[in-house]
CHARMM internal coordinates of N, CA and C (Angstrom, degrees):
IC EDIT
DIST 1 N 1 CA 1.3724
DIST 1 CA 1 C 1.5108
ANGL 1 N 1 CA 1 C 110.83
DIST 1 C 2 N 1.3315
ANGL 1 CA 1 C 2 N 117.36
DIHE 1 N 1 CA 1 C 2 N 136.95
DIST 2 N 2 CA 1.4593
ANGL 1 C 2 N 2 CA 121.61
DIHE 1 CA 1 C 2 N 2 CA 178.82
DIST 2 CA 2 C 1.5148
ANGL 2 N 2 CA 2 C 107.96
DIHE 1 C 2 N 2 CA 2 C -104.23
DIST 2 C 3 N 1.3750
ANGL 2 CA 2 C 3 N 114.38
DIHE 2 N 2 CA 2 C 3 N 136.08
DIST 3 N 3 CA 1.4817
ANGL 2 C 3 N 3 CA 120.01
DIHE 2 CA 2 C 3 N 3 CA -177.52
DIST 3 CA 3 C 1.5371
ANGL 3 N 3 CA 3 C 112.86
DIHE 2 C 3 N 3 CA 3 C -82.65
DIST 3 C 4 N 1.3031
ANGL 3 CA 3 C 4 N 117.86
DIHE 3 N 3 CA 3 C 4 N -38.68
DIST 4 N 4 CA 1.4410
ANGL 3 C 4 N 4 CA 120.85
DIHE 3 CA 3 C 4 N 4 CA -174.09
DIST 4 CA 4 C 1.5147
ANGL 4 N 4 CA 4 C 112.42
DIHE 3 C 4 N 4 CA 4 C -147.09
DIST 4 C 5 N 1.3574
ANGL 4 CA 4 C 5 N 118.94
DIHE 4 N 4 CA 4 C 5 N 113.75
DIST 5 N 5 CA 1.4085
ANGL 4 C 5 N 5 CA 121.38
DIHE 4 CA 4 C 5 N 5 CA -179.66
DIST 5 CA 5 C 1.5130
ANGL 5 N 5 CA 5 C 110.91
DIHE 4 C 5 N 5 CA 5 C -129.52
DIST 5 C 6 N 1.3541
ANGL 5 CA 5 C 6 N 116.38
DIHE 5 N 5 CA 5 C 6 N 122.13
DIST 6 N 6 CA 1.4097
ANGL 5 C 6 N 6 CA 123.17
DIHE 5 CA 5 C 6 N 6 CA 176.06
DIST 6 CA 6 C 1.5151
ANGL 6 N 6 CA 6 C 107.25
DIHE 5 C 6 N 6 CA 6 C -119.09
DIST 6 C 7 N 1.2967
ANGL 6 CA 6 C 7 N 118.91
DIHE 6 N 6 CA 6 C 7 N 133.36
DIST 7 N 7 CA 1.4706
ANGL 6 C 7 N 7 CA 123.29
DIHE 6 CA 6 C 7 N 7 CA -177.42
DIST 7 CA 7 C 1.5281
ANGL 7 N 7 CA 7 C 112.11
DIHE 6 C 7 N 7 CA 7 C -114.11
DIST 7 C 8 N 1.2573
ANGL 7 CA 7 C 8 N 118.81
DIHE 7 N 7 CA 7 C 8 N 152.30
DIST 8 N 8 CA 1.4743
ANGL 7 C 8 N 8 CA 123.29
DIHE 7 CA 7 C 8 N 8 CA 178.11
DIST 8 CA 8 C 1.4932
ANGL 8 N 8 CA 8 C 109.28
DIHE 7 C 8 N 8 CA 8 C -97.13
DIST 8 C 9 N 1.3286
ANGL 8 CA 8 C 9 N 115.84
DIHE 8 N 8 CA 8 C 9 N 152.76
DIST 9 N 9 CA 1.5043
ANGL 8 C 9 N 9 CA 122.37
DIHE 8 CA 8 C 9 N 9 CA 173.88
DIST 9 CA 9 C 1.5012
ANGL 9 N 9 CA 9 C 111.20
DIHE 8 C 9 N 9 CA 9 C 102.74
DIST 9 C 10 N 1.3148
ANGL 9 CA 9 C 10 N 112.72
DIHE 9 N 9 CA 9 C 10 N -177.00
DIST 10 N 10 CA 1.4496
ANGL 9 C 10 N 10 CA 123.59
DIHE 9 CA 9 C 10 N 10 CA 177.81
DIST 10 CA 10 C 1.5369
ANGL 10 N 10 CA 10 C 111.72
DIHE 9 C 10 N 10 CA 10 C -74.74
DIST 10 C 11 N 1.3060
ANGL 10 CA 10 C 11 N 118.85
DIHE 10 N 10 CA 10 C 11 N 119.19
DIST 11 N 11 CA 1.4860
ANGL 10 C 11 N 11 CA 119.36
DIHE 10 CA 10 C 11 N 11 CA -174.93
DIST 11 CA 11 C 1.5376
ANGL 11 N 11 CA 11 C 112.09
DIHE 10 C 11 N 11 CA 11 C -73.81
DIST 11 C 12 N 1.3196
ANGL 11 CA 11 C 12 N 118.29
DIHE 11 N 11 CA 11 C 12 N -16.97
DIST 12 N 12 CA 1.4586
ANGL 11 C 12 N 12 CA 117.85
DIHE 11 CA 11 C 12 N 12 CA -173.90
DIST 12 CA 12 C 1.4957
ANGL 12 N 12 CA 12 C 111.63
DIHE 11 C 12 N 12 CA 12 C 86.77
DIST 12 C 13 N 1.2667
ANGL 12 CA 12 C 13 N 115.83
DIHE 12 N 12 CA 12 C 13 N 164.94
DIST 13 N 13 CA 1.4714
ANGL 12 C 13 N 13 CA 122.01
DIHE 12 CA 12 C 13 N 13 CA -176.34
DIST 13 CA 13 C 1.5214
ANGL 13 N 13 CA 13 C 112.82
DIHE 12 C 13 N 13 CA 13 C -63.97
DIST 13 C 14 N 1.3332
ANGL 13 CA 13 C 14 N 115.69
DIHE 13 N 13 CA 13 C 14 N 123.56
DIST 14 N 14 CA 1.4422
ANGL 13 C 14 N 14 CA 122.82
DIHE 13 CA 13 C 14 N 14 CA 170.80
DIST 14 CA 14 C 1.5555
ANGL 14 N 14 CA 14 C 115.31
DIHE 13 C 14 N 14 CA 14 C 71.02
DIST 14 C 15 N 1.3596
ANGL 14 CA 14 C 15 N 120.46
DIHE 14 N 14 CA 14 C 15 N 13.05
DIST 15 N 15 CA 1.4643
ANGL 14 C 15 N 15 CA 118.72
DIHE 14 CA 14 C 15 N 15 CA -178.17
DIST 15 CA 15 C 1.5461
ANGL 15 N 15 CA 15 C 111.63
DIHE 14 C 15 N 15 CA 15 C -100.00
DIST 15 C 16 N 1.3253
ANGL 15 CA 15 C 16 N 118.73
DIHE 15 N 15 CA 15 C 16 N -15.79
DIST 16 N 16 CA 1.4576
ANGL 15 C 16 N 16 CA 120.88
DIHE 15 CA 15 C 16 N 16 CA -174.35
DIST 16 CA 16 C 1.5039
ANGL 16 N 16 CA 16 C 111.81
DIHE 15 C 16 N 16 CA 16 C -96.88
DIST 16 C 17 N 1.3151
ANGL 16 CA 16 C 17 N 115.71
DIHE 16 N 16 CA 16 C 17 N 134.78
DIST 17 N 17 CA 1.4591
ANGL 16 C 17 N 17 CA 121.52
DIHE 16 CA 16 C 17 N 17 CA 168.74
DIST 17 CA 17 C 1.4947
ANGL 17 N 17 CA 17 C 111.44
DIHE 16 C 17 N 17 CA 17 C -85.51
DIST 17 C 18 N 1.3696
ANGL 17 CA 17 C 18 N 115.10
DIHE 17 N 17 CA 17 C 18 N -33.59
DIST 18 N 18 CA 1.4654
ANGL 17 C 18 N 18 CA 124.54
DIHE 17 CA 17 C 18 N 18 CA 177.16
DIST 18 CA 18 C 1.5059
ANGL 18 N 18 CA 18 C 106.58
DIHE 17 C 18 N 18 CA 18 C -137.21
DIST 18 C 19 N 1.3486
ANGL 18 CA 18 C 19 N 116.55
DIHE 18 N 18 CA 18 C 19 N 131.32
DIST 19 N 19 CA 1.4591
ANGL 18 C 19 N 19 CA 121.60
DIHE 18 CA 18 C 19 N 19 CA 178.83
DIST 19 CA 19 C 1.5382
ANGL 19 N 19 CA 19 C 108.02
DIHE 18 C 19 N 19 CA 19 C -133.54
DIST 19 C 20 N 1.2987
ANGL 19 CA 19 C 20 N 118.52
DIHE 19 N 19 CA 19 C 20 N 125.34
DIST 20 N 20 CA 1.4573
ANGL 19 C 20 N 20 CA 124.85
DIHE 19 CA 19 C 20 N 20 CA -174.59
DIST 20 CA 20 C 1.5236
ANGL 20 N 20 CA 20 C 107.97
DIHE 19 C 20 N 20 CA 20 C -129.32
DIST 20 C 21 N 1.3406
ANGL 20 CA 20 C 21 N 114.35
DIHE 20 N 20 CA 20 C 21 N 138.56
DIST 21 N 21 CA 1.4867
ANGL 20 C 21 N 21 CA 119.88
DIHE 20 CA 20 C 21 N 21 CA 174.32
DIST 21 CA 21 C 1.4955
ANGL 21 N 21 CA 21 C 105.78
DIHE 20 C 21 N 21 CA 21 C -115.64
DIST 21 C 22 N 1.3517
ANGL 21 CA 21 C 22 N 117.21
DIHE 21 N 21 CA 21 C 22 N 115.86
DIST 22 N 22 CA 1.4599
ANGL 21 C 22 N 22 CA 123.78
DIHE 21 CA 21 C 22 N 22 CA -176.54
DIST 22 CA 22 C 1.4999
ANGL 22 N 22 CA 22 C 109.29
DIHE 21 C 22 N 22 CA 22 C -122.50
DIST 22 C 23 N 1.3320
ANGL 22 CA 22 C 23 N 119.99
DIHE 22 N 22 CA 22 C 23 N 118.18
DIST 23 N 23 CA 1.4111
ANGL 22 C 23 N 23 CA 123.44
DIHE 22 CA 22 C 23 N 23 CA -178.30
DIST 23 CA 23 C 1.5468
ANGL 23 N 23 CA 23 C 113.55
DIHE 22 C 23 N 23 CA 23 C 54.76
DIST 23 C 24 N 1.2998
ANGL 23 CA 23 C 24 N 114.75
DIHE 23 N 23 CA 23 C 24 N 36.52
DIST 24 N 24 CA 1.4698
ANGL 23 C 24 N 24 CA 120.58
DIHE 23 CA 23 C 24 N 24 CA 178.28
DIST 24 CA 24 C 1.5122
ANGL 24 N 24 CA 24 C 115.80
DIHE 23 C 24 N 24 CA 24 C 82.22
DIST 24 C 25 N 1.3291
ANGL 24 CA 24 C 25 N 117.87
DIHE 24 N 24 CA 24 C 25 N 4.94
DIST 25 N 25 CA 1.4290
ANGL 24 C 25 N 25 CA 121.63
DIHE 24 CA 24 C 25 N 25 CA -178.75
DIST 25 CA 25 C 1.5533
ANGL 25 N 25 CA 25 C 109.60
DIHE 24 C 25 N 25 CA 25 C -117.51
DIST 25 C 26 N 1.3673
ANGL 25 CA 25 C 26 N 114.10
DIHE 25 N 25 CA 25 C 26 N 135.00
DIST 26 N 26 CA 1.4329
ANGL 25 C 26 N 26 CA 118.37
DIHE 25 CA 25 C 26 N 26 CA -178.47
DIST 26 CA 26 C 1.4845
ANGL 26 N 26 CA 26 C 114.05
DIHE 25 C 26 N 26 CA 26 C -87.36
DIST 26 C 27 N 1.2945
ANGL 26 CA 26 C 27 N 116.89
DIHE 26 N 26 CA 26 C 27 N 141.56
DIST 27 N 27 CA 1.4871
ANGL 26 C 27 N 27 CA 126.09
DIHE 26 CA 26 C 27 N 27 CA 175.10
DIST 27 CA 27 C 1.4967
ANGL 27 N 27 CA 27 C 109.53
DIHE 26 C 27 N 27 CA 27 C -134.79
DIST 27 C 28 N 1.2689
ANGL 27 CA 27 C 28 N 116.87
DIHE 27 N 27 CA 27 C 28 N 141.65
DIST 28 N 28 CA 1.4842
ANGL 27 C 28 N 28 CA 119.94
DIHE 27 CA 27 C 28 N 28 CA 177.93
DIST 28 CA 28 C 1.5090
ANGL 28 N 28 CA 28 C 115.52
DIHE 27 C 28 N 28 CA 28 C -149.19
DIST 28 C 29 N 1.3205
ANGL 28 CA 28 C 29 N 112.98
DIHE 28 N 28 CA 28 C 29 N 157.97
DIST 29 N 29 CA 1.4927
ANGL 28 C 29 N 29 CA 123.12
DIHE 28 CA 28 C 29 N 29 CA 171.52
DIST 29 CA 29 C 1.4930
ANGL 29 N 29 CA 29 C 106.96
DIHE 28 C 29 N 29 CA 29 C -113.19
DIST 29 C 30 N 1.3411
ANGL 29 CA 29 C 30 N 115.96
DIHE 29 N 29 CA 29 C 30 N 127.95
DIST 30 N 30 CA 1.4337
ANGL 29 C 30 N 30 CA 118.69
DIHE 29 CA 29 C 30 N 30 CA -178.66
DIST 30 CA 30 C 1.5597
ANGL 30 N 30 CA 30 C 113.43
DIHE 29 C 30 N 30 CA 30 C -70.94
DIST 30 C 31 N 1.2484
ANGL 30 CA 30 C 31 N 118.15
DIHE 30 N 30 CA 30 C 31 N 155.16
DIST 31 N 31 CA 1.4835
ANGL 30 C 31 N 31 CA 123.67
DIHE 30 CA 30 C 31 N 31 CA 177.06
DIST 31 CA 31 C 1.5566
ANGL 31 N 31 CA 31 C 104.17
DIHE 30 C 31 N 31 CA 31 C -63.68
DIST 31 C 32 N 1.3249
ANGL 31 CA 31 C 32 N 115.23
DIHE 31 N 31 CA 31 C 32 N 142.26
DIST 32 N 32 CA 1.4755
ANGL 31 C 32 N 32 CA 119.17
DIHE 31 CA 31 C 32 N 32 CA 179.43
DIST 32 CA 32 C 1.5168
ANGL 32 N 32 CA 32 C 114.37
DIHE 31 C 32 N 32 CA 32 C -68.17
DIST 32 C 33 N 1.3085
ANGL 32 CA 32 C 33 N 117.69
DIHE 32 N 32 CA 32 C 33 N 147.07
DIST 33 N 33 CA 1.4483
ANGL 32 C 33 N 33 CA 124.67
DIHE 32 CA 32 C 33 N 33 CA 173.77
DIST 33 CA 33 C 1.5115
ANGL 33 N 33 CA 33 C 104.26
DIHE 32 C 33 N 33 CA 33 C -99.50
DIST 33 C 34 N 1.3156
ANGL 33 CA 33 C 34 N 115.38
DIHE 33 N 33 CA 33 C 34 N 87.24
DIST 34 N 34 CA 1.4653
ANGL 33 C 34 N 34 CA 122.38
DIHE 33 CA 33 C 34 N 34 CA -173.17
DIST 34 CA 34 C 1.5411
ANGL 34 N 34 CA 34 C 108.77
DIHE 33 C 34 N 34 CA 34 C -63.25
DIST 34 C 35 N 1.3407
ANGL 34 CA 34 C 35 N 111.98
DIHE 34 N 34 CA 34 C 35 N 128.90
DIST 35 N 35 CA 1.4568
ANGL 34 C 35 N 35 CA 118.46
DIHE 34 CA 34 C 35 N 35 CA 177.42
DIST 35 CA 35 C 1.5219
ANGL 35 N 35 CA 35 C 115.99
DIHE 34 C 35 N 35 CA 35 C 90.44
DIST 35 C 36 N 1.3260
ANGL 35 CA 35 C 36 N 118.56
DIHE 35 N 35 CA 35 C 36 N -8.26
DIST 36 N 36 CA 1.4852
ANGL 35 C 36 N 36 CA 121.23
DIHE 35 CA 35 C 36 N 36 CA 178.49
DIST 36 CA 36 C 1.5708
ANGL 36 N 36 CA 36 C 108.24
DIHE 35 C 36 N 36 CA 36 C -73.69
DIST 36 C 37 N 1.2226
ANGL 36 CA 36 C 37 N 114.81
DIHE 36 N 36 CA 36 C 37 N 145.26
DIST 37 N 37 CA 1.4481
ANGL 36 C 37 N 37 CA 117.81
DIHE 36 CA 36 C 37 N 37 CA -179.87
DIST 37 CA 37 C 1.5490
ANGL 37 N 37 CA 37 C 112.74
DIHE 36 C 37 N 37 CA 37 C -66.66
DIST 37 C 38 N 1.3000
ANGL 37 CA 37 C 38 N 117.17
DIHE 37 N 37 CA 37 C 38 N -30.15
DIST 38 N 38 CA 1.4776
ANGL 37 C 38 N 38 CA 120.67
DIHE 37 CA 37 C 38 N 38 CA 179.65
DIST 38 CA 38 C 1.5596
ANGL 38 N 38 CA 38 C 111.83
DIHE 37 C 38 N 38 CA 38 C -104.08
DIST 38 C 39 N 1.3139
ANGL 38 CA 38 C 39 N 115.27
DIHE 38 N 38 CA 38 C 39 N 27.54
DIST 39 N 39 CA 1.4754
ANGL 38 C 39 N 39 CA 120.12
DIHE 38 CA 38 C 39 N 39 CA -177.83
DIST 39 CA 39 C 1.5512
ANGL 39 N 39 CA 39 C 109.42
DIHE 38 C 39 N 39 CA 39 C -61.23
DIST 39 C 40 N 1.3449
ANGL 39 CA 39 C 40 N 115.49
DIHE 39 N 39 CA 39 C 40 N 132.46
DIST 40 N 40 CA 1.4602
ANGL 39 C 40 N 40 CA 119.47
DIHE 39 CA 39 C 40 N 40 CA 177.06
DIST 40 CA 40 C 1.5190
ANGL 40 N 40 CA 40 C 110.17
DIHE 39 C 40 N 40 CA 40 C -76.94
DIST 40 C 41 N 1.2804
ANGL 40 CA 40 C 41 N 118.77
DIHE 40 N 40 CA 40 C 41 N 149.92
DIST 41 N 41 CA 1.4773
ANGL 40 C 41 N 41 CA 124.92
DIHE 40 CA 40 C 41 N 41 CA -175.65
DIST 41 CA 41 C 1.4865
ANGL 41 N 41 CA 41 C 111.24
DIHE 40 C 41 N 41 CA 41 C -108.86
DIST 41 C 42 N 1.3254
ANGL 41 CA 41 C 42 N 118.51
DIHE 41 N 41 CA 41 C 42 N 29.16
DIST 42 N 42 CA 1.4793
ANGL 41 C 42 N 42 CA 121.97
DIHE 41 CA 41 C 42 N 42 CA -176.66
DIST 42 CA 42 C 1.5438
ANGL 42 N 42 CA 42 C 115.12
DIHE 41 C 42 N 42 CA 42 C -58.09
DIST 42 C 43 N 1.3679
ANGL 42 CA 42 C 43 N 114.79
DIHE 42 N 42 CA 42 C 43 N -44.57
DIST 43 N 43 CA 1.4132
ANGL 42 C 43 N 43 CA 117.09
DIHE 42 CA 42 C 43 N 43 CA -179.59
DIST 43 CA 43 C 1.5337
ANGL 43 N 43 CA 43 C 114.66
DIHE 42 C 43 N 43 CA 43 C -68.13
DIST 43 C 44 N 1.3143
ANGL 43 CA 43 C 44 N 114.95
DIHE 43 N 43 CA 43 C 44 N -36.22
DIST 44 N 44 CA 1.4797
ANGL 43 C 44 N 44 CA 119.07
DIHE 43 CA 43 C 44 N 44 CA 175.29
DIST 44 CA 44 C 1.5203
ANGL 44 N 44 CA 44 C 109.99
DIHE 43 C 44 N 44 CA 44 C -65.88
DIST 44 C 45 N 1.3149
ANGL 44 CA 44 C 45 N 118.62
DIHE 44 N 44 CA 44 C 45 N -38.45
DIST 45 N 45 CA 1.4665
ANGL 44 C 45 N 45 CA 119.25
DIHE 44 CA 44 C 45 N 45 CA 178.74
DIST 45 CA 45 C 1.5155
ANGL 45 N 45 CA 45 C 110.18
DIHE 44 C 45 N 45 CA 45 C -69.40
DIST 45 C 46 N 1.3149
ANGL 45 CA 45 C 46 N 118.50
DIHE 45 N 45 CA 45 C 46 N -39.97
DIST 46 N 46 CA 1.4837
ANGL 45 C 46 N 46 CA 120.67
DIHE 45 CA 45 C 46 N 46 CA 176.01
DIST 46 CA 46 C 1.5750
ANGL 46 N 46 CA 46 C 110.18
DIHE 45 C 46 N 46 CA 46 C -59.90
DIST 46 C 47 N 1.3161
ANGL 46 CA 46 C 47 N 117.40
DIHE 46 N 46 CA 46 C 47 N -43.21
DIST 47 N 47 CA 1.4483
ANGL 46 C 47 N 47 CA 121.33
DIHE 46 CA 46 C 47 N 47 CA -179.60
DIST 47 CA 47 C 1.5802
ANGL 47 N 47 CA 47 C 110.04
DIHE 46 C 47 N 47 CA 47 C -63.66
DIST 47 C 48 N 1.2991
ANGL 47 CA 47 C 48 N 115.39
DIHE 47 N 47 CA 47 C 48 N -43.37
DIST 48 N 48 CA 1.4854
ANGL 47 C 48 N 48 CA 120.48
DIHE 47 CA 47 C 48 N 48 CA 178.29
DIST 48 CA 48 C 1.5337
ANGL 48 N 48 CA 48 C 110.95
DIHE 47 C 48 N 48 CA 48 C -61.19
DIST 48 C 49 N 1.3296
ANGL 48 CA 48 C 49 N 118.28
DIHE 48 N 48 CA 48 C 49 N -46.66
DIST 49 N 49 CA 1.4836
ANGL 48 C 49 N 49 CA 122.64
DIHE 48 CA 48 C 49 N 49 CA -178.76
DIST 49 CA 49 C 1.5137
ANGL 49 N 49 CA 49 C 107.59
DIHE 48 C 49 N 49 CA 49 C -65.68
DIST 49 C 50 N 1.3011
ANGL 49 CA 49 C 50 N 118.41
DIHE 49 N 49 CA 49 C 50 N -42.01
DIST 50 N 50 CA 1.4359
ANGL 49 C 50 N 50 CA 120.05
DIHE 49 CA 49 C 50 N 50 CA -179.72
DIST 50 CA 50 C 1.5194
ANGL 50 N 50 CA 50 C 113.09
DIHE 49 C 50 N 50 CA 50 C -61.96
DIST 50 C 51 N 1.3694
ANGL 50 CA 50 C 51 N 114.18
DIHE 50 N 50 CA 50 C 51 N -43.52
DIST 51 N 51 CA 1.4511
ANGL 50 C 51 N 51 CA 118.37
DIHE 50 CA 50 C 51 N 51 CA 177.71
DIST 51 CA 51 C 1.5563
ANGL 51 N 51 CA 51 C 111.57
DIHE 50 C 51 N 51 CA 51 C -65.83
DIST 51 C 52 N 1.3196
ANGL 51 CA 51 C 52 N 116.71
DIHE 51 N 51 CA 51 C 52 N -39.39
DIST 52 N 52 CA 1.4660
ANGL 51 C 52 N 52 CA 119.30
DIHE 51 CA 51 C 52 N 52 CA 178.54
DIST 52 CA 52 C 1.5444
ANGL 52 N 52 CA 52 C 110.73
DIHE 51 C 52 N 52 CA 52 C -65.07
DIST 52 C 53 N 1.3016
ANGL 52 CA 52 C 53 N 118.69
DIHE 52 N 52 CA 52 C 53 N -41.13
DIST 53 N 53 CA 1.4466
ANGL 52 C 53 N 53 CA 122.92
DIHE 52 CA 52 C 53 N 53 CA 179.99
DIST 53 CA 53 C 1.5592
ANGL 53 N 53 CA 53 C 110.59
DIHE 52 C 53 N 53 CA 53 C -64.35
DIST 53 C 54 N 1.3304
ANGL 53 CA 53 C 54 N 114.20
DIHE 53 N 53 CA 53 C 54 N -43.35
DIST 54 N 54 CA 1.4675
ANGL 53 C 54 N 54 CA 121.33
DIHE 53 CA 53 C 54 N 54 CA 178.39
DIST 54 CA 54 C 1.5048
ANGL 54 N 54 CA 54 C 110.91
DIHE 53 C 54 N 54 CA 54 C -57.91
DIST 54 C 55 N 1.3523
ANGL 54 CA 54 C 55 N 114.96
DIHE 54 N 54 CA 54 C 55 N -40.85
DIST 55 N 55 CA 1.4667
ANGL 54 C 55 N 55 CA 118.35
DIHE 54 CA 54 C 55 N 55 CA -174.04
DIST 55 CA 55 C 1.5641
ANGL 55 N 55 CA 55 C 109.69
DIHE 54 C 55 N 55 CA 55 C -72.22
DIST 55 C 56 N 1.3797
ANGL 55 CA 55 C 56 N 119.84
DIHE 55 N 55 CA 55 C 56 N -26.58
DIST 56 N 56 CA 1.4348
ANGL 55 C 56 N 56 CA 118.77
DIHE 55 CA 55 C 56 N 56 CA -176.12
DIST 56 CA 56 C 1.5329
ANGL 56 N 56 CA 56 C 114.90
DIHE 55 C 56 N 56 CA 56 C -108.81
DIST 56 C 57 N 1.3077
ANGL 56 CA 56 C 57 N 115.56
DIHE 56 N 56 CA 56 C 57 N 5.52
DIST 57 N 57 CA 1.4672
ANGL 56 C 57 N 57 CA 120.17
DIHE 56 CA 56 C 57 N 57 CA -173.34
DIST 57 CA 57 C 1.5286
ANGL 57 N 57 CA 57 C 109.16
DIHE 56 C 57 N 57 CA 57 C -114.21
DIST 57 C 58 N 1.4043
ANGL 57 CA 57 C 58 N 115.07
DIHE 57 N 57 CA 57 C 58 N 133.92
DIST 58 N 58 CA 1.4084
ANGL 57 C 58 N 58 CA 118.16
DIHE 57 CA 57 C 58 N 58 CA 175.19
DIST 58 CA 58 C 1.5608
ANGL 58 N 58 CA 58 C 106.25
DIHE 57 C 58 N 58 CA 58 C -107.14
DIST 58 C 59 N 1.2942
ANGL 58 CA 58 C 59 N 119.74
DIHE 58 N 58 CA 58 C 59 N 160.95
DIST 59 N 59 CA 1.4364
ANGL 58 C 59 N 59 CA 123.53
DIHE 58 CA 58 C 59 N 59 CA -174.02
DIST 59 CA 59 C 1.5621
ANGL 59 N 59 CA 59 C 111.56
DIHE 58 C 59 N 59 CA 59 C -61.85
DIST 59 C 60 N 1.3064
ANGL 59 CA 59 C 60 N 116.30
DIHE 59 N 59 CA 59 C 60 N -30.54
DIST 60 N 60 CA 1.4957
ANGL 59 C 60 N 60 CA 121.53
DIHE 59 CA 59 C 60 N 60 CA 179.32
DIST 60 CA 60 C 1.5538
ANGL 60 N 60 CA 60 C 112.36
DIHE 59 C 60 N 60 CA 60 C -75.43
DIST 60 C 61 N 1.3209
ANGL 60 CA 60 C 61 N 118.10
DIHE 60 N 60 CA 60 C 61 N -16.14
DIST 61 N 61 CA 1.4839
ANGL 60 C 61 N 61 CA 117.19
DIHE 60 CA 60 C 61 N 61 CA -175.55
DIST 61 CA 61 C 1.5367
ANGL 61 N 61 CA 61 C 108.24
DIHE 60 C 61 N 61 CA 61 C -93.32
DIST 61 C 62 N 1.3016
ANGL 61 CA 61 C 62 N 121.73
DIHE 61 N 61 CA 61 C 62 N -4.07
DIST 62 N 62 CA 1.4598
ANGL 61 C 62 N 62 CA 121.33
DIHE 61 CA 61 C 62 N 62 CA -179.98
DIST 62 CA 62 C 1.5010
ANGL 62 N 62 CA 62 C 110.88
DIHE 61 C 62 N 62 CA 62 C -87.05
DIST 62 C 63 N 1.3516
ANGL 62 CA 62 C 63 N 118.50
DIHE 62 N 62 CA 62 C 63 N 151.22
DIST 63 N 63 CA 1.4607
ANGL 62 C 63 N 63 CA 121.28
DIHE 62 CA 62 C 63 N 63 CA 175.18
DIST 63 CA 63 C 1.5800
ANGL 63 N 63 CA 63 C 107.64
DIHE 62 C 63 N 63 CA 63 C -69.41
DIST 63 C 64 N 1.3116
ANGL 63 CA 63 C 64 N 112.67
DIHE 63 N 63 CA 63 C 64 N 151.31
DIST 64 N 64 CA 1.4548
ANGL 63 C 64 N 64 CA 116.67
DIHE 63 CA 63 C 64 N 64 CA 178.73
DIST 64 CA 64 C 1.5518
ANGL 64 N 64 CA 64 C 116.59
DIHE 63 C 64 N 64 CA 64 C -81.11
DIST 64 C 65 N 1.2962
ANGL 64 CA 64 C 65 N 114.21
DIHE 64 N 64 CA 64 C 65 N -23.03
DIST 65 N 65 CA 1.5390
ANGL 64 C 65 N 65 CA 119.11
DIHE 64 CA 64 C 65 N 65 CA -179.56
DIST 65 CA 65 C 1.5416
ANGL 65 N 65 CA 65 C 111.86
DIHE 64 C 65 N 65 CA 65 C -86.26
DIST 65 C 66 N 1.3051
ANGL 65 CA 65 C 66 N 115.33
DIHE 65 N 65 CA 65 C 66 N 142.63
DIST 66 N 66 CA 1.4582
ANGL 65 C 66 N 66 CA 120.71
DIHE 65 CA 65 C 66 N 66 CA 175.22
DIST 66 CA 66 C 1.4975
ANGL 66 N 66 CA 66 C 107.70
DIHE 65 C 66 N 66 CA 66 C -84.27
DIST 66 C 67 N 1.3528
ANGL 66 CA 66 C 67 N 118.32
DIHE 66 N 66 CA 66 C 67 N 126.05
DIST 67 N 67 CA 1.4727
ANGL 66 C 67 N 67 CA 119.26
DIHE 66 CA 66 C 67 N 67 CA -179.82
DIST 67 CA 67 C 1.5433
ANGL 67 N 67 CA 67 C 112.86
DIHE 66 C 67 N 67 CA 67 C -113.77
DIST 67 C 68 N 1.3168
ANGL 67 CA 67 C 68 N 114.54
DIHE 67 N 67 CA 67 C 68 N -12.43
DIST 68 N 68 CA 1.4883
ANGL 67 C 68 N 68 CA 120.14
DIHE 67 CA 67 C 68 N 68 CA 179.56
DIST 68 CA 68 C 1.4993
ANGL 68 N 68 CA 68 C 109.39
DIHE 67 C 68 N 68 CA 68 C -135.24
DIST 68 C 69 N 1.3061
ANGL 68 CA 68 C 69 N 117.33
DIHE 68 N 68 CA 68 C 69 N 132.42
DIST 69 N 69 CA 1.4868
ANGL 68 C 69 N 69 CA 121.97
DIHE 68 CA 68 C 69 N 69 CA 175.43
DIST 69 CA 69 C 1.4409
ANGL 69 N 69 CA 69 C 110.42
DIHE 68 C 69 N 69 CA 69 C -110.61
DIST 69 C 70 N 1.3393
ANGL 69 CA 69 C 70 N 119.75
DIHE 69 N 69 CA 69 C 70 N 129.63
DIST 70 N 70 CA 1.4562
ANGL 69 C 70 N 70 CA 123.73
DIHE 69 CA 69 C 70 N 70 CA 176.86
DIST 70 CA 70 C 1.5146
ANGL 70 N 70 CA 70 C 107.57
DIHE 69 C 70 N 70 CA 70 C -96.00
DIST 70 C 71 N 1.3538
ANGL 70 CA 70 C 71 N 116.42
DIHE 70 N 70 CA 70 C 71 N 139.75
DIST 71 N 71 CA 1.4043
ANGL 70 C 71 N 71 CA 122.35
DIHE 70 CA 70 C 71 N 71 CA 176.79
DIST 71 CA 71 C 1.5125
ANGL 71 N 71 CA 71 C 110.35
DIHE 70 C 71 N 71 CA 71 C -113.77
DIST 71 C 72 N 1.3547
ANGL 71 CA 71 C 72 N 117.53
DIHE 71 N 71 CA 71 C 72 N 126.62
DIST 72 N 72 CA 1.4108
ANGL 71 C 72 N 72 CA 120.97
DIHE 71 CA 71 C 72 N 72 CA 177.99
DIST 72 CA 72 C 1.4819
ANGL 72 N 72 CA 72 C 114.00
DIHE 71 C 72 N 72 CA 72 C -62.39
DIST 72 C 73 N 1.3529
ANGL 72 CA 72 C 73 N 121.05
DIHE 72 N 72 CA 72 C 73 N 132.04
DIST 73 N 73 CA 1.4102
ANGL 72 C 73 N 73 CA 125.40
DIHE 72 CA 72 C 73 N 73 CA -179.55
DIST 73 CA 73 C 1.5212
ANGL 73 N 73 CA 73 C 107.82
DIHE 72 C 73 N 73 CA 73 C -103.79
DIST 73 C 74 N 1.2580
ANGL 73 CA 73 C 74 N 116.84
DIHE 73 N 73 CA 73 C 74 N 135.32
DIST 74 N 74 CA 1.5212
ANGL 73 C 74 N 74 CA 120.63
DIHE 73 CA 73 C 74 N 74 CA -178.95
DIST 74 CA 74 C 1.5417
ANGL 74 N 74 CA 74 C 108.25
DIHE 73 C 74 N 74 CA 74 C -108.50
END
COOR INIT
IC SEED 1 N 1 CA 1 C
IC BUILD
């Protein structure tokens, strides 16, 4: 089992759960294959890290400039 997998390039139609373009390069996390024995846990790891950062971060400690833009995937 893999805990966190991010791939480069265009994920194709409907394959990405998360798709980010950073400095003109695409990165994505595939949609999970629920129930598969080798299912990757990338979304669960992202959720855990996001929760941990939220718990230790105050609004004054964050940089004011946006450096990463998230694009909603349908």
